[in-house]
C-alpha positions as CSV (number, residue, x, y, z in Angstrom):
1,M,0.0,0.0,0.0
2,S,1.4,3.4,-1.0
3,A,1.6,6.4,1.3
4,S,-1.6,7.8,-0.5
5,G,-3.5,4.7,0.5
6,T,-3.7,3.3,-3.0
7,T,-2.7,-0.3,-3.8
8,T,0.7,-0.8,-5.3
9,T,1.0,-3.6,-7.9
10,I,4.4,-4.7,-9.1
11,I,4.7,-6.9,-12.2
12,E,8.2,-8.4,-12.7
13,N,10.1,-10.8,-15.0
14,A,7.8,-10.2,-18.0
15,Y,8.8,-9.5,-21.6
16,V,7.4,-5.9,-21.6
17,V,6.3,-4.4,-24.9
18,T,5.5,-0.7,-24.4
19,V,4.4,-0.5,-28.1
20,T,5.5,3.2,-28.4
21,G,9.0,2.8,-27.1
22,E,11.5,0.2,-25.8
23,E,11.0,-3.5,-25.2
24,H,12.3,-5.0,-22.0
25,P,13.0,-8.8,-22.2
26,S,12.9,-9.2,-18.4
27,G,11.2,-6.1,-17.3
28,H,8.9,-4.6,-14.7
29,I,5.7,-2.5,-14.5
30,V,4.8,-0.6,-11.3
31,V,1.2,0.4,-10.8
32,E,-0.1,2.8,-8.1
33,G,-3.9,2.4,-7.9
34,D,-5.1,2.7,-11.5
35,T,-2.0,4.3,-13.0
36,I,1.3,3.0,-14.3
37,T,4.1,4.8,-12.5
38,A,7.2,2.9,-13.7
39,V,8.2,0.7,-16.6
40,G,11.7,-0.6,-17.2
41,A,14.3,-3.3,-17.5
42,G,15.1,-5.8,-14.7
43,P,13.3,-5.8,-11.3
44,A,11.4,-2.9,-9.9
45,P,13.5,-0.2,-8.3
46,A,14.5,-0.8,-4.6
47,G,12.2,0.9,-2.1
48,I,9.0,0.2,-4.0
49,G,6.7,-2.1,-2.1
50,G,7.7,-4.1,0.9
51,E,6.7,-7.0,3.1
52,G,3.4,-6.7,4.8
53,D,2.4,-3.3,3.3
54,G,-0.3,-4.6,1.0
55,T,1.8,-4.5,-2.1
56,R,0.7,-7.0,-4.7
57,R,3.5,-8.7,-6.6
58,I,2.9,-10.6,-9.8
59,D,5.7,-12.9,-11.1
60,A,5.1,-12.7,-14.8
61,R,8.0,-15.0,-15.7
62,G,7.2,-16.7,-19.1
63,C,4.7,-13.9,-20.0
64,L,4.5,-11.2,-22.6
65,A,3.2,-7.9,-21.2
66,T,1.3,-5.7,-23.6
67,P,-1.2,-2.9,-23.3
68,G,-4.8,-4.0,-23.0
69,L,-6.3,-4.3,-26.5
70,V,-8.8,-1.7,-27.8
71,N,-11.8,-2.7,-29.8
72,T,-13.0,0.2,-32.0
73,H,-16.1,-1.3,-33.6
74,H,-18.7,-3.8,-32.4
75,H,-22.4,-4.5,-32.3
76,L,-22.9,-6.3,-29.0
77,Y,-26.6,-7.0,-29.5
78,Q,-25.7,-9.2,-32.4
79,W,-24.4,-11.9,-30.0
80,A,-28.0,-13.0,-29.9
81,S,-28.2,-13.5,-33.7
82,Q,-25.0,-15.4,-34.4
83,G,-25.0,-18.2,-37.0
84,L,-27.7,-16.8,-39.2
85,A,-27.5,-15.7,-42.9
86,K,-24.2,-17.6,-43.0
87,D,-23.4,-17.3,-46.8
88,N,-24.7,-13.9,-47.7
89,T,-23.3,-10.6,-48.8
90,L,-23.6,-7.6,-46.5
91,F,-26.8,-6.3,-48.0
92,E,-28.4,-9.7,-48.1
93,W,-27.3,-10.4,-44.5
94,L,-28.7,-7.1,-43.3
95,V,-32.1,-7.7,-45.0
96,A,-32.3,-11.1,-43.4
97,L,-31.3,-10.0,-39.9
98,Y,-33.3,-6.7,-39.7
99,K,-36.3,-9.0,-39.2
100,P,-35.2,-10.6,-35.9
101,W,-33.5,-7.4,-34.7
102,S,-36.8,-5.6,-35.0
103,K,-38.1,-7.7,-32.2
104,M,-35.2,-7.5,-29.7
105,D,-35.8,-5.9,-26.3
106,A,-33.6,-4.6,-23.4
107,E,-33.4,-8.1,-21.9
108,V,-31.9,-9.5,-25.2
109,V,-29.4,-6.6,-25.3
110,A,-28.4,-7.0,-21.7
111,G,-27.6,-10.7,-22.1
112,A,-25.9,-10.2,-25.5
113,A,-23.8,-7.4,-24.2
114,S,-22.8,-9.3,-21.1
115,A,-21.6,-12.3,-23.2
116,G,-20.0,-10.1,-25.9
117,L,-18.1,-8.0,-23.5
118,G,-17.0,-11.0,-21.4
119,W,-15.7,-12.6,-24.6
120,L,-13.8,-9.5,-25.4
121,L,-12.2,-9.4,-22.0
122,K,-11.2,-13.0,-22.4
123,S,-9.3,-12.0,-25.6
124,G,-7.3,-9.3,-23.8
125,C,-9.6,-6.3,-24.6
126,T,-9.8,-3.6,-21.9
127,T,-11.6,-0.9,-23.9
128,A,-14.5,-1.6,-26.2
129,S,-16.6,0.6,-28.4
130,D,-20.1,-0.5,-29.3
131,H,-22.3,0.8,-32.2
132,H,-25.9,0.3,-31.4
133,Y,-28.2,1.6,-34.1
134,V,-31.4,-0.5,-34.0
135,F,-34.1,0.8,-31.6
136,P,-37.4,-0.9,-32.0
137,K,-40.2,1.1,-30.4
138,G,-41.5,0.0,-27.0
139,R,-38.7,-2.5,-26.2
140,G,-37.1,-0.8,-23.2
141,D,-33.9,1.1,-22.8
142,L,-31.6,-0.7,-25.1
143,F,-28.7,1.8,-24.8
144,A,-28.7,1.6,-21.0
145,A,-28.7,-2.2,-21.1
146,G,-25.3,-2.3,-22.8
147,I,-23.9,0.3,-20.5
148,D,-25.0,-1.6,-17.4
149,A,-23.4,-4.8,-18.7
150,A,-20.1,-3.0,-19.2
151,A,-20.1,-1.5,-15.7
152,E,-20.8,-4.9,-14.2
153,L,-18.0,-6.6,-16.0
154,G,-15.4,-3.8,-15.4
155,I,-14.5,-3.0,-19.0
156,R,-13.8,0.6,-20.3
157,F,-16.7,1.3,-22.5
158,H,-17.4,3.6,-25.5
159,P,-21.0,3.1,-26.5
160,C,-22.0,4.9,-29.7
161,R,-25.6,6.0,-29.9
162,G,-26.5,4.9,-33.4
163,S,-29.5,5.7,-35.5
164,M,-31.3,5.2,-38.8
165,D,-34.0,7.4,-40.3
166,R,-34.2,6.2,-44.0
167,G,-36.4,3.1,-44.2
168,R,-37.3,1.4,-47.4
169,S,-40.1,3.8,-48.1
170,H,-37.5,6.6,-48.3
171,G,-34.9,4.8,-50.4
172,G,-33.0,3.2,-47.5
173,L,-32.1,-0.4,-46.9
174,P,-33.7,-1.1,-43.4
175,P,-37.4,-1.8,-43.0
176,D,-39.5,1.1,-41.8
177,E,-40.2,-0.5,-38.4
178,V,-36.6,-0.2,-37.2
179,V,-36.0,3.4,-38.1
180,E,-36.6,6.5,-36.0
181,D,-37.6,10.0,-37.0
182,L,-35.0,12.8,-36.9
183,P,-36.3,14.8,-33.9
184,T,-36.4,11.6,-31.8
185,I,-32.9,10.6,-32.8
186,L,-31.4,14.0,-32.0
187,A,-33.3,14.2,-28.7
188,E,-32.3,10.7,-27.6
189,T,-28.7,11.1,-28.6
190,E,-28.3,14.3,-26.8
191,A,-30.0,12.8,-23.7
192,A,-27.6,9.8,-23.8
193,I,-24.6,12.2,-24.0
194,D,-25.9,14.3,-21.1
195,R,-26.6,11.3,-18.9
196,Y,-23.6,9.1,-19.6
197,H,-20.6,10.8,-21.2
198,D,-17.7,11.3,-18.9
199,A,-14.8,13.3,-20.4
200,S,-12.5,13.1,-17.4
201,F,-9.1,11.4,-17.5
202,G,-9.5,7.7,-16.8
203,S,-13.2,7.7,-17.7
204,M,-14.8,4.3,-17.9
205,L,-17.6,5.6,-20.1
206,R,-17.7,7.9,-23.1
207,V,-20.4,8.3,-25.7
208,A,-20.1,8.9,-29.4
209,V,-22.7,10.0,-32.0
210,A,-23.0,7.3,-34.7
211,P,-25.6,7.4,-37.5
212,C,-25.5,3.9,-39.1
213,S,-24.4,4.4,-42.7
214,P,-25.0,6.5,-45.8
215,F,-27.5,4.0,-47.1
216,S,-29.7,4.0,-44.0
217,V,-29.7,7.7,-42.8
218,S,-30.6,11.0,-44.4
219,R,-28.3,13.8,-45.3
220,E,-29.9,16.0,-42.7
221,L,-29.3,13.4,-39.9
222,L,-25.6,13.2,-40.8
223,V,-25.3,17.0,-40.8
224,R,-27.2,17.5,-37.6
225,S,-25.4,14.6,-35.9
226,A,-22.0,16.2,-36.7
227,E,-23.3,19.5,-35.3
228,L,-24.5,17.9,-32.1
229,A,-21.3,15.9,-31.5
230,R,-19.1,18.9,-31.9
231,A,-21.3,21.1,-29.7
232,K,-21.1,18.4,-27.0
233,G,-17.4,17.6,-27.5
234,V,-17.9,13.9,-28.4
235,R,-16.7,11.8,-31.3
236,L,-18.4,10.8,-34.5
237,H,-18.6,7.2,-35.9
238,T,-20.3,5.5,-38.8
239,H,-19.9,2.6,-41.3
240,L,-18.3,3.6,-44.6
241,C,-16.9,2.0,-47.7
242,E,-17.6,-1.5,-46.5
243,T,-18.7,-3.0,-49.8
244,L,-18.7,-2.2,-53.5
245,D,-22.5,-2.2,-53.2
246,E,-22.2,0.8,-51.0
247,E,-20.1,2.6,-53.5
248,E,-22.7,2.0,-56.2
249,H,-25.5,3.0,-53.9
250,C,-23.8,6.4,-53.1
251,Q,-23.0,7.0,-56.8
252,E,-26.7,6.4,-57.6
253,Q,-28.2,8.3,-54.7
254,F,-25.7,11.2,-54.3
255,G,-23.6,11.2,-57.5
256,M,-20.3,10.8,-55.7
257,S,-18.2,8.4,-53.7
258,P,-18.9,7.7,-50.0
259,V,-15.8,9.6,-48.8
260,D,-16.6,12.6,-51.0
261,Y,-20.2,12.6,-49.8
262,M,-19.2,12.5,-46.2
263,E,-16.7,15.4,-46.8
264,T,-19.6,17.6,-48.0
265,L,-21.4,16.9,-44.7
266,G,-18.5,17.8,-42.4
267,W,-17.6,14.2,-41.6
268,L,-13.9,14.4,-42.0
269,G,-11.7,15.2,-39.0
270,E,-9.7,14.0,-36.0
271,D,-13.0,13.4,-34.1
272,V,-14.3,11.0,-36.8
273,W,-13.6,7.3,-37.4
274,Y,-15.2,5.0,-40.0
275,A,-15.9,1.3,-39.6
276,H,-14.4,-0.9,-42.3
277,A,-13.1,1.5,-45.0
278,V,-12.5,-1.4,-47.3
279,H,-13.0,0.2,-50.7
280,L,-11.0,3.4,-50.6
281,Q,-9.5,5.1,-53.6
282,D,-6.1,6.9,-53.4
283,A,-7.8,10.2,-53.1
284,D,-9.9,8.9,-50.2
285,I,-6.8,7.8,-48.3
286,K,-5.2,11.2,-48.9
287,K,-8.2,13.1,-47.6
288,M,-8.5,10.9,-44.5
289,A,-4.8,11.3,-43.8
290,A,-4.8,15.0,-44.2
291,T,-7.8,15.4,-41.9
292,G,-6.8,12.8,-39.3
293,T,-10.0,10.8,-40.0
294,G,-9.6,7.2,-38.7
295,A,-10.6,3.7,-39.8
296,A,-11.6,0.7,-37.7
297,H,-10.3,-2.4,-39.5
298,C,-12.5,-5.5,-39.0
299,P,-10.7,-8.2,-41.0
300,S,-12.7,-11.3,-40.0
301,S,-16.1,-9.7,-40.6
302,N,-14.9,-8.4,-43.9
303,A,-13.8,-11.9,-44.9
304,R,-17.0,-13.6,-43.5
305,L,-19.2,-11.3,-45.6
306,G,-16.9,-11.4,-48.6
307,A,-16.6,-7.6,-48.5
308,G,-12.8,-7.5,-49.3
309,I,-9.5,-6.6,-47.7
310,A,-9.0,-3.1,-46.5
311,R,-5.9,-1.2,-47.7
312,V,-4.5,-1.0,-44.2
313,S,-0.8,-0.9,-45.3
314,D,-1.5,2.0,-47.6
315,M,-3.5,3.8,-45.0
316,L,-0.7,3.5,-42.4
317,A,1.9,4.6,-44.9
318,A,-0.2,7.7,-45.7
319,G,-0.7,8.5,-42.0
320,V,-4.3,7.5,-41.6
321,P,-5.1,6.5,-37.9
322,V,-6.1,2.8,-38.0
323,G,-7.4,0.6,-35.2
324,L,-9.0,-2.9,-35.0
325,G,-12.5,-4.0,-34.4
326,V,-14.2,-7.4,-34.3
327,D,-17.5,-6.0,-35.7
328,G,-20.8,-7.5,-34.9
329,A,-20.8,-11.0,-33.4
330,A,-23.3,-12.0,-36.1
331,S,-20.9,-11.2,-38.9
332,A,-17.8,-12.5,-37.1
333,E,-19.0,-15.3,-34.9
334,M,-16.9,-15.9,-31.7
335,V,-14.0,-13.8,-33.0
336,P,-11.6,-12.8,-30.3
337,L,-10.0,-9.3,-30.5
338,A,-6.5,-10.8,-30.1
339,G,-7.2,-13.0,-33.1
340,E,-7.8,-9.9,-35.2
341,V,-4.2,-8.9,-34.7
342,R,-3.2,-12.0,-36.5
343,Q,-6.0,-11.7,-39.1
344,A,-5.0,-8.1,-39.9
345,M,-1.4,-9.1,-40.4
346,Y,-2.1,-12.1,-42.5
347,M,-4.7,-10.5,-44.7
348,Q,-2.4,-7.6,-45.6
349,R,0.3,-10.1,-46.4
350,A,-2.1,-12.1,-48.5
351,R,-2.9,-9.0,-50.6
352,Y,0.5,-7.2,-50.6
353,G,3.2,-9.6,-49.7
354,P,5.0,-10.8,-46.5
355,T,6.4,-7.4,-45.6
356,A,3.1,-5.6,-45.8
357,L,2.4,-5.7,-42.0
358,T,4.7,-6.8,-39.2
359,A,3.7,-8.4,-35.9
360,R,4.6,-5.3,-34.0
361,Q,2.7,-3.1,-36.4
362,A,-0.4,-5.4,-36.1
363,L,-0.1,-5.2,-32.3
364,A,0.1,-1.4,-32.5
365,L,-3.2,-1.4,-34.5
366,G,-4.8,-3.3,-31.6
367,T,-3.5,-1.0,-28.9
368,I,-2.3,2.5,-29.5
369,G,-4.0,2.7,-32.9
370,G,-7.3,1.9,-31.4
371,A,-6.7,4.3,-28.5
372,R,-6.0,7.1,-31.0
373,L,-9.3,6.4,-32.8
374,L,-11.2,6.8,-29.6
375,G,-9.3,9.9,-28.5
376,R,-7.7,8.0,-25.6
377,D,-4.1,7.7,-26.7
378,A,-2.9,10.0,-23.8
379,E,-4.5,7.5,-21.4
380,I,-4.3,4.0,-22.8
381,G,-2.8,2.0,-25.7
382,S,0.8,1.8,-24.5
383,L,2.7,0.9,-21.3
384,E,4.1,4.2,-20.0
385,P,4.2,6.0,-16.7
386,G,1.2,8.2,-16.3
387,K,-1.1,6.0,-18.4
388,L,-3.9,3.9,-17.0
389,A,-3.1,0.3,-15.8
390,D,-4.8,-1.6,-18.6
391,I,-2.4,-4.5,-19.0
392,A,-2.5,-7.9,-20.6
393,L,-0.1,-10.7,-19.6
394,W,0.1,-13.5,-22.2
395,R,1.7,-16.9,-21.5
396,V,4.5,-17.4,-24.1
397,D,6.1,-20.3,-22.3
398,G,5.1,-23.9,-22.8
399,F,4.4,-24.6,-26.5
400,H,5.0,-21.0,-27.4
401,A,8.5,-21.1,-26.0
402,A,9.7,-22.7,-29.2
403,I,9.5,-19.2,-30.7
404,D,12.3,-16.9,-29.5
405,D,10.5,-13.6,-30.1
406,P,7.5,-13.3,-27.7
407,V,5.7,-10.8,-30.0
408,T,5.9,-13.3,-32.9
409,A,4.6,-15.9,-30.5
410,F,1.7,-13.7,-29.7
411,A,0.8,-12.5,-33.2
412,Y,1.4,-15.7,-35.3
413,G,-0.7,-18.8,-35.0
414,Q,-3.1,-19.4,-32.1
415,T,-3.2,-16.6,-29.5
416,P,-1.3,-17.6,-26.3
417,P,-3.3,-18.1,-23.1
418,L,-4.2,-15.0,-21.2
419,A,-2.5,-15.3,-17.8
420,R,-4.0,-12.0,-16.4
421,L,-5.9,-9.0,-17.6
422,L,-6.0,-5.8,-15.6
423,V,-8.3,-2.8,-16.1
424,N,-7.4,0.2,-14.0
425,G,-5.1,-2.1,-12.1
426,A,-7.9,-4.5,-11.1
427,T,-7.8,-8.2,-12.3
428,V,-10.8,-9.0,-14.5
429,V,-9.4,-12.2,-16.2
430,Q,-7.0,-14.7,-14.6
431,D,-5.7,-17.9,-16.2
432,D,-8.0,-17.4,-19.2
433,V,-11.1,-17.3,-16.9
434,L,-13.3,-14.2,-16.5
435,V,-13.4,-13.3,-12.8
436,S,-15.1,-9.9,-12.6
437,V,-18.4,-11.8,-13.1
438,P,-18.7,-15.6,-13.0
439,Q,-17.8,-16.8,-16.5
440,D,-20.4,-19.5,-16.7
441,E,-23.1,-17.0,-15.7
442,V,-22.0,-14.6,-18.5
443,A,-22.0,-17.4,-21.1
444,R,-25.5,-18.5,-20.0
445,R,-26.8,-14.9,-20.4
446,G,-25.6,-14.9,-24.0
447,A,-27.2,-18.2,-24.8
448,D,-30.5,-17.1,-23.1
449,A,-30.4,-13.8,-25.2
450,H,-30.1,-15.8,-28.4
451,R,-33.0,-18.1,-27.4
452,R,-35.2,-15.2,-26.4
453,L,-34.6,-13.3,-29.6
454,M,-35.3,-16.3,-31.7
455,K,-38.6,-16.8,-29.8
456,L,-39.5,-13.1,-30.2
457,A,-38.7,-13.3,-33.9
458,E,-40.7,-16.4,-34.7
459,E,-43.5,-14.5,-36.3
460,V,-41.2,-12.9,-38.9
461,L,-38.6,-15.6,-39.6
């Protein structure tokens, strides 16, 4: 226990990867309360911690220490609709799944969010963004359900209040029963920000404004959403350039490419990040780099839906901020965030060659890259003094010890076991088991949410 009364945690004997600086083959990390106070080679400095003073010592021999992973795009409610529309394109998949989604309620979302966030924690994720954009009328407070689940599990959470106001009767893709009118969307989004958004350093909860996509929202909603977000000092998020169908849709509807269309609406800037950004032209990448507009890369979902391979290497070379996302659980069934580090690396190599993305670049996408997209790179995403103690310890001994470089052992092949995961210095996963909430209970909630949604949706399936 430190003089200030906070708990001191000392992690020693780990291979420490700071991501933004040095690597320490046998290093230490000192945590005071929720903050990292020292990182370096060898054992912790003498005089820190002592016998009987409450100091917690973690012997991380055989472990790789990395920052906690950051998930920049997800749809937690989709945990309840996994395994459906298994061989469809994005638009076909959406048309099929809007039907059951139109029947979901707060109970479904609560169970799905609990399981989805628990799964993320088990894959080394300490900060998660969630894009919830389907709000059937009279189904309870769906936005609050996800927030409550995150608070219970102890994960840092960035819920995005999504929206759709262009149903099929107005040229959009979603059915009219799952869209909202513009005044309702703006009022509910502002209320969510006022109620939940915490801009303070170390915040566990920040809200973003997130109309769904150009093919499901009106021009006015995009403009008004940008105005609202900037007036409130929060970030902007939407899907963009996920498929060639979207490109064709924007050309037909607006006479321009998706990125050019968003530029006319004020949707370029350091406070904006797009999900997917698969089909970008050179001019698009240049505009995003010049304005600091980010991209959430979701390689497994893009592969599952046959959407394509994003030009991540080109974006990084140009200076576009890029992070990782697992996307909705229904378009990337049971995908762990740590696995997306490998997927991102391998898919870039499949498209551009074996030097397109290194293991360390891929790890950076999943940590400091994601932190930058969420505006948290001064707080999380690397292991440095002054940053929050969101730390993952991966076992790279045992079978993984046949690989000399622990970062290679982490990024190539099957992800090593997660020995411990800390959020704000508190253990939430230990020996691959969720401990902040009983793991079996969380898994059951997810299964129950699926069964409940399927029962509610029987009349439309």
